[in-house]
C-alpha positions as CSV (number, residue, x, y, z in Angstrom):
1,M,-25.7,-34.1,-36.5
2,K,-28.2,-34.9,-39.3
3,I,-29.6,-33.4,-42.4
4,K,-32.5,-31.0,-41.8
5,D,-36.0,-32.1,-42.7
6,G,-37.4,-30.8,-45.9
7,F,-35.0,-32.3,-48.5
8,A,-35.5,-35.4,-50.6
9,M,-32.9,-37.3,-52.6
10,R,-33.9,-39.2,-55.7
11,N,-31.8,-41.1,-58.3
12,I,-32.7,-39.7,-61.7
13,A,-30.9,-41.2,-64.7
14,G,-28.0,-42.5,-62.6
15,S,-27.5,-39.2,-60.7
16,N,-28.4,-38.5,-57.1
17,I,-30.4,-35.3,-57.0
18,V,-31.4,-33.5,-53.8
19,V,-34.3,-31.0,-53.9
20,P,-36.1,-29.0,-51.2
21,V,-39.6,-30.0,-50.5
22,G,-42.5,-28.4,-48.7
23,G,-41.6,-25.1,-47.0
24,K,-37.9,-25.6,-47.6
25,A,-38.6,-25.0,-51.3
26,N,-39.2,-21.3,-50.4
27,E,-35.9,-21.1,-48.4
28,F,-33.5,-23.1,-50.5
29,N,-33.4,-22.2,-54.1
30,G,-31.8,-24.9,-56.2
31,M,-30.9,-28.5,-56.2
32,I,-27.8,-30.5,-55.3
33,T,-26.3,-33.2,-57.5
34,L,-24.3,-35.9,-55.6
35,N,-22.0,-38.6,-56.9
36,E,-22.4,-42.2,-55.6
37,T,-20.4,-41.6,-52.5
38,G,-22.1,-38.3,-51.8
39,G,-25.5,-40.1,-52.1
40,F,-24.3,-42.7,-49.6
41,L,-23.2,-40.0,-47.1
42,W,-26.5,-38.1,-47.6
43,Q,-28.3,-41.3,-46.6
44,C,-26.0,-41.8,-43.6
45,F,-26.7,-38.2,-42.4
46,Q,-30.4,-38.8,-42.6
47,Q,-30.0,-40.1,-39.0
48,D,-28.2,-38.3,-36.2
49,I,-24.6,-39.6,-36.4
50,T,-21.1,-38.3,-35.8
51,E,-18.4,-37.8,-38.4
52,E,-16.6,-40.7,-36.7
53,K,-19.6,-43.1,-37.3
54,A,-19.8,-41.9,-40.9
55,V,-16.1,-42.8,-41.4
56,Q,-16.9,-46.3,-40.1
57,L,-19.9,-46.7,-42.4
58,L,-17.9,-45.3,-45.4
59,T,-14.9,-47.6,-44.9
60,A,-17.3,-50.6,-44.5
61,E,-19.0,-49.8,-47.8
62,Y,-16.1,-48.7,-50.0
63,A,-12.5,-49.6,-50.3
64,V,-11.1,-46.5,-48.7
65,D,-8.8,-46.0,-45.7
66,E,-9.9,-44.1,-42.6
67,I,-7.7,-41.1,-43.3
68,R,-9.1,-40.5,-46.8
69,A,-12.6,-41.2,-45.6
70,G,-12.3,-38.8,-42.7
71,A,-11.0,-36.0,-45.0
72,D,-13.8,-36.6,-47.5
73,I,-16.4,-36.6,-44.9
74,S,-15.1,-33.4,-43.3
75,K,-15.4,-31.7,-46.7
76,F,-18.9,-33.0,-47.2
77,V,-20.0,-31.9,-43.7
78,E,-18.4,-28.4,-44.4
79,L,-20.5,-28.1,-47.6
80,L,-23.6,-29.1,-45.7
81,R,-22.9,-26.5,-43.0
82,K,-22.1,-23.8,-45.5
83,N,-25.5,-24.4,-47.1
84,D,-27.3,-24.6,-43.7
85,L,-28.4,-28.2,-44.3
86,L,-27.5,-29.7,-41.0
87,D,-29.2,-29.8,-37.6
88,E,-26.5,-30.0,-35.0
């Protein structure tokens, strides 16, 4: 799974802000603010990866165990799905 095309993340004043670009601006009304970990996961899901691979990447980058990482990633993926941001 990966994040759909048409969204850009920028770091503005220390915050990761995701906004729709191009045609997506007509479909998605708003912006998303992500913390540091959310920004890391957003970048991970710019490529087609599994949740399991995301767990590996997250635990390699941050001091977090696999159980916590898996739970956090599941919540993140659910939010992406709820907002129709994933190509699966």
